[in-house]
MIFI-175689 format. One record per residue: residue number from 1; residue in one letter; x, y, z of N, C-alpha, C in turn. Coordinates in nm, 2 decimals. Layout:
N
  num  residuo   neast  nnorth     nup  caeast  canorth    caup   ceast  cnorth     cup
  NUM        A       X       Y       Z       X        Y       Z       X       Y       Z
...
//
This chain:
171
  num  residuo   neast  nnorth     nup  caeast  canorth    caup   ceast  cnorth     cup
    1        M   -3.79   -4.48    5.57   -3.68    -4.50    5.65   -3.68   -4.65    5.70
    2        P   -3.56   -4.72    5.70   -3.56    -4.85    5.74   -3.59   -4.87    5.89
    3        T   -3.65   -4.98    5.93   -3.68    -5.01    6.06   -3.55   -5.04    6.14
    4        K   -3.54   -4.99    6.26   -3.42    -5.01    6.34   -3.43   -5.15    6.40
    5        A   -3.33   -5.23    6.38   -3.33    -5.36    6.44   -3.28   -5.36    6.58
    6        P   -3.34   -5.44    6.67   -3.30    -5.43    6.81   -3.16   -5.50    6.83
    7        I   -3.08   -5.45    6.92   -2.96    -5.51    6.96   -2.97   -5.54    7.10
    8        L   -2.93   -5.66    7.14   -2.94    -5.70    7.28   -2.80   -5.67    7.34
    9        N   -2.81   -5.60    7.45   -2.69    -5.56    7.53   -2.70   -5.63    7.66
   10        S   -2.62   -5.73    7.69   -2.63    -5.80    7.81   -2.54   -5.73    7.92
   11        R   -2.61   -5.66    8.00   -2.55    -5.59    8.11   -2.63   -5.62    8.23
   12        V   -2.57   -5.62    8.34   -2.64    -5.65    8.47   -2.68   -5.52    8.54
   13        E   -2.80   -5.50    8.56   -2.85    -5.39    8.63   -2.83   -5.41    8.78
   14        R   -2.78   -5.31    8.85   -2.75    -5.32    9.00   -2.87   -5.26    9.07
   15        A   -2.91   -5.33    9.18   -3.02    -5.28    9.26   -2.96   -5.18    9.36
   16        P   -3.04   -5.09    9.41   -2.98    -4.98    9.50   -2.90   -5.04    9.62
   17        H   -2.92   -5.16    9.66   -2.85    -5.21    9.78   -2.72   -5.28    9.73
   18        G   -2.69   -5.28    9.60   -2.56    -5.34    9.55   -2.58   -5.48    9.49
   19        G   -2.69   -5.54    9.51   -2.72    -5.67    9.46   -2.76   -5.67    9.31
   20        S   -2.78   -5.78    9.26   -2.81    -5.79    9.12   -2.96   -5.79    9.10
   21        A   -3.02   -5.69    9.04   -3.16    -5.68    9.02   -3.21   -5.76    8.90
   22        S   -3.13   -5.76    8.79   -3.18    -5.82    8.67   -3.06   -5.86    8.59
   23        S   -3.06   -5.97    8.53   -2.96    -6.01    8.43   -3.01   -6.03    8.29
   24        T   -3.13   -5.98    8.27   -3.19    -5.99    8.14   -3.13   -5.89    8.04
   25        P   -3.11   -5.92    7.92   -3.06    -5.83    7.82   -3.15   -5.71    7.80
   26        A   -3.09   -5.59    7.80   -3.16    -5.47    7.77   -3.16   -5.44    7.62
   27        P   -3.28   -5.43    7.56   -3.29    -5.41    7.42   -3.25   -5.27    7.38
   28        R   -3.17   -5.25    7.28   -3.13    -5.12    7.22   -3.16   -5.12    7.07
   29        T   -3.17   -5.01    7.01   -3.18    -5.00    6.87   -3.04   -4.99    6.81
   30        V   -3.04   -5.01    6.68   -2.91    -5.00    6.60   -2.86   -4.85    6.62
   31        A   -2.95   -4.76    6.61   -2.92    -4.62    6.62   -2.85   -4.59    6.76
   32        A   -2.91   -4.65    6.86   -2.85    -4.63    6.99   -2.71   -4.68    7.01
   33        A   -2.68   -4.78    6.93   -2.54    -4.84    6.93   -2.44   -4.76    6.85
   34        G   -2.49   -4.65    6.79   -2.40    -4.57    6.71   -2.39   -4.61    6.56
   35        I   -2.47   -4.70    6.52   -2.48    -4.75    6.38   -2.59   -4.68    6.32
   36        S   -2.57   -4.61    6.20   -2.67    -4.52    6.15   -2.79   -4.60    6.09
   37        D   -2.77   -4.71    6.02   -2.87    -4.79    5.96   -2.83   -4.93    5.94
   38        V   -2.92   -5.01    5.92   -2.89    -5.15    5.88   -2.83   -5.15    5.74
   39        P   -2.73   -5.23    5.70   -2.68    -5.23    5.56   -2.79   -5.24    5.46
   40        P   -2.77   -5.18    5.34   -2.87    -5.19    5.24   -2.89   -5.34    5.19
   41        T   -3.01   -5.37    5.16   -3.03    -5.51    5.11   -3.06   -5.51    4.96
   42        S   -3.07   -5.40    4.90   -3.10    -5.40    4.76   -2.97   -5.43    4.68
   43        A   -2.98   -5.42    4.55   -2.86    -5.45    4.46   -2.76   -5.34    4.46
   44        Q   -2.80   -5.22    4.52   -2.71    -5.11    4.52   -2.68   -5.07    4.66
   45        D   -2.55   -5.04    4.69   -2.51    -4.99    4.82   -2.53   -4.83    4.82
   46        E   -2.49   -4.77    4.94   -2.52    -4.63    4.95   -2.45   -4.54    4.85
   47        Q   -2.33   -4.58    4.79   -2.27    -4.50    4.69   -2.32   -4.53    4.56
   48        G   -2.42   -4.62    4.54   -2.48    -4.65    4.41   -2.40   -4.76    4.34
   49        D   -2.30   -4.82    4.41   -2.22    -4.93    4.35   -2.30   -5.06    4.36
   50        L   -2.28   -5.14    4.25   -2.35    -5.27    4.26   -2.29   -5.36    4.36
   51        S   -2.37   -5.43    4.43   -2.32    -5.53    4.53   -2.40   -5.65    4.51
   52        M   -2.35   -5.76    4.56   -2.42    -5.89    4.55   -2.53   -5.90    4.65
   53        T   -2.64   -5.95    4.61   -2.75    -5.97    4.71   -2.72   -6.10    4.79
   54        T   -2.79   -6.11    4.90   -2.77    -6.23    4.99   -2.79   -6.36    4.92
   55        A   -2.89   -6.37    4.83   -2.91    -6.49    4.76   -2.80   -6.52    4.66
   56        A   -2.75   -6.42    4.59   -2.63    -6.45    4.50   -2.51   -6.48    4.58
   57        A   -2.49   -6.42    4.69   -2.37    -6.44    4.77   -2.36   -6.57    4.83
   58        S   -2.47   -6.64    4.84   -2.46    -6.77    4.91   -2.43   -6.89    4.81
   59        K   -2.43   -6.86    4.68   -2.40    -6.96    4.58   -2.26   -6.94    4.53
   60        R   -2.18   -7.04    4.56   -2.04    -7.04    4.52   -2.01   -7.14    4.41
   61        E   -1.96   -7.09    4.30   -1.92    -7.18    4.18   -1.78   -7.22    4.20
   62        T   -1.75   -7.35    4.22   -1.62    -7.39    4.25   -1.55   -7.44    4.11
   63        L   -1.42   -7.43    4.11   -1.35    -7.47    3.99   -1.33   -7.62    3.99
   64        P   -1.32   -7.68    3.87   -1.30    -7.83    3.87   -1.16   -7.86    3.93
   65        S   -1.14   -7.98    3.98   -1.02    -8.03    4.04   -0.90   -8.01    3.94
   66        T   -0.92   -8.04    3.82   -0.82    -8.02    3.71   -0.87   -7.91    3.62
   67        R   -0.79   -7.80    3.61   -0.83    -7.68    3.54   -0.72   -7.62    3.46
   68        S   -0.76   -7.54    3.37   -0.66    -7.46    3.29   -0.62   -7.34    3.37
   69        S   -0.50   -7.29    3.35   -0.45    -7.17    3.41   -0.35   -7.10    3.32
   70        V   -0.33   -6.97    3.35   -0.23    -6.89    3.28   -0.14   -6.84    3.39
   71        T   -0.01   -6.86    3.37    0.09    -6.80    3.46    0.17   -6.69    3.39
   72        H    0.18   -6.58    3.45    0.24    -6.46    3.39    0.36   -6.41    3.48
   73        K    0.48   -6.40    3.43    0.59    -6.35    3.51    0.59   -6.20    3.49
   74        F    0.61   -6.12    3.60    0.61    -5.98    3.59    0.71   -5.92    3.69
   75        A    0.75   -5.80    3.66    0.84    -5.73    3.76    0.79   -5.58    3.76
   76        I    0.79   -5.53    3.88    0.75    -5.39    3.91    0.87   -5.33    3.98
   77        N    0.94   -5.24    3.92    1.05    -5.17    3.98    1.15   -5.26    4.04
   78        G    1.18   -5.37    3.97    1.28    -5.47    4.01    1.22   -5.58    4.11
   79        H    1.10   -5.57    4.15    1.04    -5.67    4.23    0.97   -5.78    4.14
   80        E    1.02   -5.90    4.14    0.97    -6.00    4.05    0.86   -6.08    4.12
   81        G    0.77   -6.12    4.03    0.66    -6.20    4.08    0.59   -6.28    3.97
   82        Y    0.51   -6.38    4.01    0.44    -6.46    3.91    0.29   -6.45    3.95
   83        L    0.21   -6.42    3.85    0.06    -6.42    3.86    0.01   -6.54    3.79
   84        T   -0.07   -6.63    3.86   -0.14    -6.74    3.81   -0.29   -6.72    3.82
   85        V   -0.35   -6.73    3.70   -0.50    -6.71    3.70   -0.56   -6.85    3.66
   86        G   -0.63   -6.91    3.76   -0.70    -7.04    3.73   -0.83   -7.01    3.66
   87        L   -0.87   -7.09    3.56   -0.98    -7.06    3.48   -1.09   -7.16    3.49
   88        F   -1.22   -7.11    3.49   -1.33    -7.20    3.47   -1.33   -7.26    3.34
   89        A   -1.41   -7.37    3.31   -1.41    -7.44    3.19   -1.45   -7.34    3.07
   90        D   -1.52   -7.24    3.09   -1.56    -7.14    2.99   -1.46   -7.03    2.97
   91        G   -1.34   -7.04    3.04   -1.23    -6.94    3.02   -1.24   -6.82    3.11
   92        R   -1.34   -6.81    3.19   -1.35    -6.70    3.29   -1.25   -6.72    3.40
   93        P   -1.18   -6.62    3.46   -1.10    -6.64    3.57   -1.18   -6.68    3.69
   94        G   -1.13   -6.77    3.77   -1.20    -6.81    3.89   -1.11   -6.81    4.02
   95        E   -0.98   -6.79    4.00   -0.89    -6.78    4.12   -0.76   -6.71    4.07
   96        L   -0.70   -6.65    4.17   -0.57    -6.58    4.15   -0.47   -6.63    4.25
   97        F   -0.34   -6.64    4.21   -0.23    -6.67    4.30   -0.12   -6.58    4.25
   98        I   -0.05   -6.52    4.35    0.06    -6.43    4.32    0.18   -6.48    4.41
   99        K    0.29   -6.51    4.35    0.41    -6.55    4.42    0.51   -6.44    4.40
  100        M    0.55   -6.38    4.51    0.65    -6.27    4.50    0.79   -6.33    4.53
  101        S    0.89   -6.26    4.48    1.03    -6.31    4.50    1.07   -6.31    4.65
  102        K    1.02   -6.22    4.73    1.05    -6.21    4.87    0.95   -6.28    4.95
  103        E    0.95   -6.42    4.94    0.85    -6.50    5.01    0.87   -6.49    5.16
  104        G    0.76   -6.48    5.23    0.77    -6.47    5.38    0.76   -6.33    5.43
  105        S    0.77   -6.23    5.33    0.76    -6.09    5.38    0.62   -6.05    5.41
  106        T    0.60   -5.94    5.48    0.47    -5.89    5.51    0.39   -5.87    5.39
  107        L    0.45   -5.81    5.29    0.39    -5.78    5.16    0.33   -5.91    5.10
  108        S    0.41   -6.01    5.10    0.37    -6.14    5.04    0.25   -6.19    5.11
  109        G    0.25   -6.18    5.24    0.13    -6.23    5.32    0.00   -6.15    5.29
  110        L    0.02   -6.02    5.27   -0.10    -5.94    5.24   -0.15   -5.97    5.10
  111        I   -0.05   -6.00    5.01   -0.09    -6.03    4.87   -0.17   -6.16    4.87
  112        Q   -0.13   -6.26    4.95   -0.20    -6.39    4.95   -0.34   -6.37    5.00
  113        G   -0.36   -6.28    5.10   -0.49    -6.25    5.15   -0.58   -6.18    5.04
  114        F   -0.52   -6.09    4.97   -0.59    -6.03    4.85   -0.63   -6.14    4.75
  115        C   -0.54   -6.23    4.72   -0.57    -6.33    4.62   -0.69   -6.42    4.67
  116        R   -0.69   -6.46    4.79   -0.80    -6.54    4.85   -0.93   -6.46    4.83
  117        A   -0.93   -6.34    4.87   -1.06    -6.26    4.87   -1.10   -6.24    4.72
  118        F   -1.01   -6.20    4.63   -1.04    -6.18    4.49   -1.09   -6.31    4.43
  119        S   -1.03   -6.42    4.46   -1.08    -6.55    4.41   -1.22   -6.58    4.46
  120        L   -1.25   -6.55    4.59   -1.39    -6.58    4.64   -1.49   -6.49    4.57
  121        V   -1.46   -6.36    4.54   -1.56    -6.28    4.48   -1.59   -6.33    4.33
  122        L   -1.48   -6.38    4.27   -1.50    -6.43    4.13   -1.59   -6.56    4.14
  123        Q   -1.57   -6.64    4.24   -1.64    -6.77    4.25   -1.78   -6.74    4.30
  124        H   -1.81   -6.63    4.35   -1.95    -6.59    4.39   -2.02   -6.51    4.29
  125        G   -1.96   -6.50    4.17   -2.03    -6.44    4.06   -2.00   -6.30    4.02
  126        L   -1.91   -6.23    4.09   -1.88    -6.09    4.04   -1.79   -6.10    3.92
  127        P   -1.83   -6.03    3.81   -1.75    -6.04    3.69   -1.60   -5.99    3.72
  128        A   -1.51   -6.05    3.65   -1.37    -6.02    3.67   -1.34   -5.87    3.64
  129        A   -1.40   -5.81    3.54   -1.37    -5.67    3.51   -1.42   -5.58    3.63
  130        E   -1.54   -5.62    3.68   -1.59    -5.54    3.79   -1.51   -5.55    3.92
  131        A   -1.46   -5.67    3.95   -1.37    -5.70    4.06   -1.24   -5.62    4.05
  132        A   -1.18   -5.63    3.93   -1.05    -5.57    3.90   -1.06   -5.42    3.91
  133        E   -1.17   -5.36    3.87   -1.19    -5.22    3.87   -1.18   -5.16    4.01
  134        R   -1.21   -5.24    4.11   -1.20    -5.19    4.25   -1.06   -5.17    4.30
  135        F   -0.96   -5.24    4.23   -0.82    -5.23    4.27   -0.73   -5.15    4.18
  136        R   -0.79   -5.12    4.06   -0.71    -5.03    3.97   -0.69   -4.90    4.03
  137        G   -0.56   -4.85    4.03   -0.53    -4.72    4.08   -0.48   -4.72    4.22
  138        M   -0.48   -4.83    4.29   -0.43    -4.83    4.43   -0.28   -4.80    4.42
  139        R   -0.24   -4.72    4.52   -0.10    -4.67    4.51   -0.02   -4.71    4.64
  140        F    0.08   -4.79    4.63    0.18    -4.82    4.73    0.30   -4.89    4.67
  141        E    0.41   -4.89    4.75    0.53    -4.96    4.70    0.51   -5.11    4.70
  142        P    0.58   -5.18    4.61    0.66    -5.12    4.50    0.57   -5.07    4.39
  143        M    0.62   -4.96    4.33    0.55    -4.90    4.21    0.66   -4.86    4.11
  144        G    0.62   -4.84    3.99    0.71    -4.79    3.89    0.70   -4.87    3.76
  145        A    0.81   -4.87    3.68    0.82    -4.94    3.55    0.80   -5.09    3.57
  146        T    0.73   -5.15    3.47    0.71    -5.29    3.47    0.78   -5.36    3.36
  147        S    0.78   -5.49    3.36    0.84    -5.57    3.25    0.74   -5.60    3.14
  148        N    0.62   -5.55    3.15    0.51    -5.57    3.05    0.48   -5.45    2.96
  149        P    0.51   -5.46    2.83    0.48    -5.35    2.74    0.34   -5.30    2.74
  150        D    0.24   -5.39    2.77    0.10    -5.36    2.77    0.07   -5.27    2.89
  151        I    0.15   -5.29    3.00    0.12    -5.21    3.12    0.26   -5.15    3.16
  152        P    0.31   -5.05    3.10    0.44    -5.00    3.12    0.47   -4.94    3.26
  153        E    0.37   -4.89    3.33    0.38    -4.84    3.47    0.27   -4.89    3.55
  154        A    0.31   -4.92    3.68    0.21    -4.97    3.78    0.22   -4.88    3.91
  155        L    0.11   -4.85    3.97    0.11    -4.78    4.09    0.13   -4.87    4.21
  156        S    0.11   -5.00    4.20    0.13    -5.10    4.30    0.11   -5.24    4.24
  157        I    0.14   -5.34    4.32    0.12    -5.48    4.27   -0.03   -5.50    4.24
  158        L   -0.12   -5.45    4.33   -0.26    -5.47    4.31   -0.31   -5.39    4.18
  159        D   -0.26   -5.27    4.16   -0.29    -5.20    4.04   -0.25   -5.28    3.92
  160        Y   -0.13   -5.33    3.92   -0.08    -5.41    3.81   -0.17   -5.53    3.78
  161        V   -0.20   -5.61    3.88   -0.29    -5.73    3.87   -0.42   -5.69    3.81
  162        A   -0.48   -5.58    3.87   -0.61    -5.53    3.82   -0.61   -5.50    3.67
  163        R   -0.50   -5.42    3.63   -0.49    -5.38    3.49   -0.46   -5.50    3.40
  164        Y   -0.39   -5.60    3.45   -0.37    -5.73    3.37   -0.50   -5.80    3.35
  165        I   -0.58   -5.81    3.46   -0.71    -5.88    3.45   -0.80   -5.81    3.35
  166        L   -0.80   -5.68    3.37   -0.89    -5.60    3.27   -0.84   -5.61    3.13
  167        H   -0.71   -5.61    3.11   -0.66    -5.62    2.97   -0.69   -5.76    2.91
  168        H   -0.68   -5.87    2.99   -0.69    -6.00    2.93   -0.83   -6.06    2.95
  169        Y   -0.91   -6.02    3.05   -1.03    -6.08    3.08   -1.15   -5.98    3.10
  170        G   -1.12   -5.86    3.07   -1.23    -5.76    3.08   -1.33   -5.78    2.97
  171        E   -1.45   -5.74    3.00   -1.56    -5.76    2.91   -1.60   -5.64    2.83
//
Protein backbone atom coordinates (compact mmCIF):
# COMPACT_ATOMS: atom_id res chain seq x y z
CA MET A 1 0.00 0.00 0.00
CA PRO A 2 1.46 3.40 -0.93
CA THR A 3 2.65 5.70 1.84
CA LYS A 4 0.27 8.55 2.59
CA ALA A 5 1.86 11.90 1.83
CA PRO A 6 1.30 14.62 4.45
CA ILE A 7 -0.80 17.62 3.51
CA LEU A 8 -0.33 20.84 5.41
CA ASN A 9 -3.53 22.54 6.42
CA SER A 10 -2.93 26.08 7.63
CA ARG A 11 -5.55 26.75 10.16
CA VAL A 12 -5.34 28.80 13.31
CA GLU A 13 -6.11 26.94 16.51
CA ARG A 14 -8.04 29.06 19.03
CA ALA A 15 -7.11 29.05 22.69
CA PRO A 16 -9.95 28.62 25.21
CA HIS A 17 -9.92 32.36 26.00
CA GLY A 18 -10.44 33.27 22.30
CA GLY A 19 -6.85 34.23 21.50
CA SER A 20 -4.62 32.55 18.96
CA ALA A 21 -2.84 29.56 20.41
CA SER A 22 -0.94 28.45 17.34
CA SER A 23 -0.59 29.42 13.73
CA THR A 24 1.55 26.45 12.70
CA PRO A 25 0.16 24.21 9.98
CA ALA A 26 -1.49 21.03 11.19
CA PRO A 27 -0.29 18.00 9.21
CA ARG A 28 -2.93 15.73 7.68
CA THR A 29 -2.63 12.69 5.47
CA VAL A 30 -3.91 12.45 1.93
CA ALA A 31 -6.57 10.01 3.15
CA ALA A 32 -7.77 12.54 5.73
CA ALA A 33 -8.21 15.09 2.93
CA GLY A 34 -10.61 12.75 1.15
CA ILE A 35 -8.14 11.64 -1.51
CA SER A 36 -7.81 7.88 -1.65
CA ASP A 37 -4.20 7.54 -2.78
CA VAL A 38 -1.36 9.41 -4.36
CA PRO A 39 -1.59 9.13 -8.19
CA PRO A 40 0.21 6.12 -9.65
CA THR A 41 3.82 6.70 -10.61
CA SER A 42 4.22 3.62 -12.76
CA ALA A 43 3.68 3.46 -16.53
CA GLN A 44 0.11 2.24 -15.96
CA ASP A 45 -2.73 4.10 -14.28
CA GLU A 46 -5.47 2.51 -12.20
CA GLN A 47 -7.50 1.39 -15.26
CA GLY A 48 -4.43 -0.27 -16.76
CA ASP A 49 -4.06 2.43 -19.44
CA LEU A 50 -0.61 3.52 -20.42
CA SER A 51 0.37 6.93 -19.15
CA MET A 52 3.53 8.94 -19.51
CA THR A 53 6.00 8.82 -16.65
CA THR A 54 7.28 12.00 -15.06
CA ALA A 55 10.62 11.71 -16.86
CA ALA A 56 8.97 11.31 -20.28
CA ALA A 57 6.46 14.07 -19.60
CA SER A 58 9.19 16.63 -18.93
CA LYS A 59 10.81 16.28 -22.39
CA ARG A 60 8.97 18.21 -25.09
CA GLU A 61 9.89 17.78 -28.74
CA THR A 62 9.20 21.06 -30.53
CA LEU A 63 8.46 21.37 -34.21
CA PRO A 64 10.86 23.29 -36.45
CA SER A 65 9.98 26.93 -37.22
CA THR A 66 9.30 26.01 -40.86
CA ARG A 67 7.45 22.71 -41.18
CA SER A 68 5.25 20.73 -43.48
CA SER A 69 1.54 20.45 -42.82
CA VAL A 70 -1.62 18.95 -44.27
CA THR A 71 -4.85 20.96 -44.38
CA HIS A 72 -8.10 19.05 -44.80
CA LYS A 73 -11.50 20.64 -45.42
CA PHE A 74 -14.41 18.79 -43.82
CA ALA A 75 -18.09 19.19 -43.07
CA ILE A 76 -20.19 17.45 -40.45
CA ASN A 77 -23.94 17.81 -40.90
CA GLY A 78 -23.43 21.13 -42.70
CA HIS A 79 -20.86 22.56 -40.24
CA GLU A 80 -17.72 23.30 -42.26
CA GLY A 81 -14.23 23.31 -40.85
CA TYR A 82 -10.56 22.98 -41.71
CA LEU A 83 -8.18 20.58 -39.96
CA THR A 84 -4.48 21.43 -40.23
CA VAL A 85 -1.94 18.85 -39.04
CA GLY A 86 1.59 20.20 -38.53
CA LEU A 87 4.23 17.52 -39.11
CA PHE A 88 7.61 16.72 -37.61
CA ALA A 89 10.46 16.23 -40.12
CA ASP A 90 9.85 12.45 -40.05
CA GLY A 91 6.16 12.86 -41.02
CA ARG A 92 4.62 12.30 -37.58
CA PRO A 93 1.88 14.73 -36.54
CA GLY A 94 3.06 17.24 -33.97
CA GLU A 95 0.26 19.80 -33.77
CA LEU A 96 -3.40 20.24 -34.71
CA PHE A 97 -5.42 23.29 -35.63
CA ILE A 98 -9.13 23.30 -36.35
CA LYS A 99 -10.86 26.31 -37.84
CA MET A 100 -14.66 26.13 -37.70
CA SER A 101 -16.94 28.23 -39.87
CA LYS A 102 -18.65 29.77 -36.82
CA GLU A 103 -15.56 31.51 -35.43
CA GLY A 104 -16.06 33.06 -32.02
CA SER A 105 -18.62 30.50 -30.90
CA THR A 106 -18.30 28.56 -27.66
CA LEU A 107 -17.76 25.40 -29.66
CA SER A 108 -14.89 27.01 -31.56
CA GLY A 109 -13.21 28.03 -28.30
CA LEU A 110 -13.50 24.55 -26.85
CA ILE A 111 -12.11 23.06 -30.07
CA GLN A 112 -9.08 25.38 -29.83
CA GLY A 113 -8.46 24.14 -26.29
CA PHE A 114 -8.69 20.54 -27.50
CA CYS A 115 -6.15 21.30 -30.26
CA ARG A 116 -3.66 22.79 -27.80
CA ALA A 117 -3.93 19.83 -25.46
CA PHE A 118 -3.75 17.29 -28.29
CA SER A 119 -0.69 19.05 -29.75
CA LEU A 120 1.07 19.02 -26.37
CA VAL A 121 0.55 15.28 -25.85
CA LEU A 122 1.97 14.63 -29.34
CA GLN A 123 4.99 16.82 -28.58
CA HIS A 124 5.53 15.01 -25.28
CA GLY A 125 5.80 11.66 -27.06
CA LEU A 126 2.37 10.03 -27.00
CA PRO A 127 1.86 8.29 -30.37
CA ALA A 128 -0.81 9.88 -32.58
CA ALA A 129 -2.85 6.67 -32.75
CA GLU A 130 -2.91 6.33 -28.97
CA ALA A 131 -3.88 9.98 -28.48
CA ALA A 132 -6.60 9.80 -31.15
CA GLU A 133 -8.06 6.62 -29.70
CA ARG A 134 -8.95 8.58 -26.52
CA PHE A 135 -11.33 10.82 -28.51
CA ARG A 136 -12.83 8.34 -30.98
CA GLY A 137 -16.48 7.73 -30.21
CA MET A 138 -17.14 10.98 -28.31
CA ARG A 139 -20.71 12.01 -29.02
CA PHE A 140 -22.07 15.57 -29.16
CA GLU A 141 -23.45 18.04 -31.74
CA PRO A 142 -22.71 18.58 -34.53
CA MET A 143 -22.90 14.95 -35.57
CA GLY A 144 -24.02 13.14 -38.69
CA ALA A 145 -23.00 12.74 -42.32
CA THR A 146 -19.59 14.07 -43.35
CA SER A 147 -18.06 15.23 -46.62
CA ASN A 148 -15.34 12.56 -46.37
CA PRO A 149 -16.05 9.19 -48.04
CA ASP A 150 -13.45 7.52 -45.76
CA ILE A 151 -15.41 8.69 -42.69
CA PRO A 152 -19.05 8.85 -43.84
CA GLU A 153 -20.54 9.46 -40.36
CA ALA A 154 -19.13 11.23 -37.30
CA LEU A 155 -20.46 11.34 -33.75
CA SER A 156 -18.81 14.76 -33.12
CA ILE A 157 -16.01 16.98 -34.37
CA LEU A 158 -13.61 15.26 -31.97
CA ASP A 159 -14.73 11.84 -33.19
CA TYR A 160 -14.13 12.96 -36.80
CA VAL A 161 -10.65 14.36 -36.05
CA ALA A 162 -9.68 11.24 -34.10
CA ARG A 163 -10.81 8.95 -36.93
CA TYR A 164 -9.02 11.13 -39.50
CA ILE A 165 -5.78 10.94 -37.48
CA LEU A 166 -6.14 7.17 -37.07
CA HIS A 167 -6.84 6.73 -40.80
CA HIS A 168 -3.90 8.84 -41.97
CA TYR A 169 -1.33 8.58 -39.17
CA GLY A 170 -2.30 5.46 -37.21
CA GLU A 171 0.42 2.90 -36.76
